[in-house]
C-alpha positions in Angstrom: -232.5 -178.9 -44.2 -231.0 -182.3 -43.5 -230.7 -184.1 -46.8 -229.1 -187.6 -46.9 -225.8 -187.5 -48.8 -226.8 -190.6 -50.8 -230.0 -189.0 -52.1 -230.2 -189.3 -55.9 -232.9 -187.6 -58.0 -233.2 -188.4 -61.7 -233.9 -185.2 -63.6 -235.6 -185.7 -67.0 -234.9 -183.2 -69.8 -231.6 -182.2 -68.1 -230.0 -179.9 -70.7 -228.1 -177.0 -69.1 -227.1 -175.6 -72.5 -230.7 -175.2 -73.7 -231.6 -171.5 -74.2 -234.9 -171.9 -72.2 -233.1 -172.9 -69.0 -233.7 -169.9 -66.7 -230.8 -168.0 -65.1 -230.4 -168.8 -61.4 -230.8 -166.0 -58.9 -227.8 -166.4 -56.6 -229.7 -164.6 -53.8 -232.7 -166.9 -53.9 -233.4 -168.8 -50.7 -235.5 -171.9 -50.9 -238.2 -172.3 -48.2 -237.8 -175.7 -46.6 -241.4 -176.7 -46.7 -241.7 -175.8 -50.4 -238.5 -177.5 -51.4 -239.5 -180.7 -49.5 -242.7 -180.9 -51.6 -240.8 -180.3 -54.8 -238.1 -182.8 -54.1 -240.7 -185.4 -53.1 -242.5 -184.8 -56.5 -239.2 -185.2 -58.4 -238.3 -188.4 -56.5 -241.7 -190.0 -57.2 -241.4 -189.2 -60.9 -244.9 -188.0 -61.6 -245.4 -186.4 -65.0 -247.0 -183.2 -63.6 -247.4 -181.3 -60.4 -250.3 -178.9 -59.4 -248.9 -175.9 -57.6 -251.4 -173.6 -55.8 -251.4 -170.8 -53.2 -252.0 -167.1 -52.8 -250.4 -164.4 -54.9 -246.8 -163.9 -53.9 -246.2 -167.1 -51.9 -243.4 -168.3 -54.2 -245.2 -170.7 -56.6 -243.4 -169.5 -59.7 -240.1 -168.6 -58.1 -239.4 -172.1 -56.7 -240.1 -173.7 -60.1 -237.9 -171.2 -61.9 -235.1 -171.6 -59.4 -235.3 -175.4 -59.4 -235.3 -175.5 -63.2 -232.3 -173.2 -63.3 -230.3 -175.3 -60.8 -231.3 -178.7 -62.4 -230.6 -177.4 -65.9 -234.1 -178.1 -67.2 -235.7 -175.9 -69.9 -238.7 -174.0 -68.7 -241.6 -172.6 -70.7 -243.6 -170.1 -68.6 -247.3 -169.8 -69.2 -249.3 -167.2 -67.3 -252.8 -168.6 -66.5 -256.1 -166.9 -66.4 -259.6 -167.8 -65.5 -260.7 -168.4 -69.2 -257.8 -170.6 -70.1 -258.7 -173.9 -71.6 -256.9 -177.2 -72.2 -256.5 -176.5 -75.9 -254.5 -173.4 -75.1 -251.7 -175.9 -73.9 -252.1 -178.5 -76.6 -251.8 -176.1 -79.6 -255.2 -177.1 -80.9 -257.2 -174.5 -82.8 -260.7 -173.3 -81.9 
């Protein structure tokens, strides 16, 4: 992938010493089309990103590997069809 040498991306919450920063997989290979979407999201600076696709397409792995390389703490939540917004906010029933 041809990335300009002067490309700068500000990474919020950068804290490589944080215990929730995932360990990088040295054998992981980023798919160009997925990495392009992720880098665009980071450059725009939006607060959230919706990642979708079929099982096994690399949705989780690209986020985990990017977080590990950028030194960003990651909290993994496994979604399910009955999950509600309050499950993320900590609100009680």
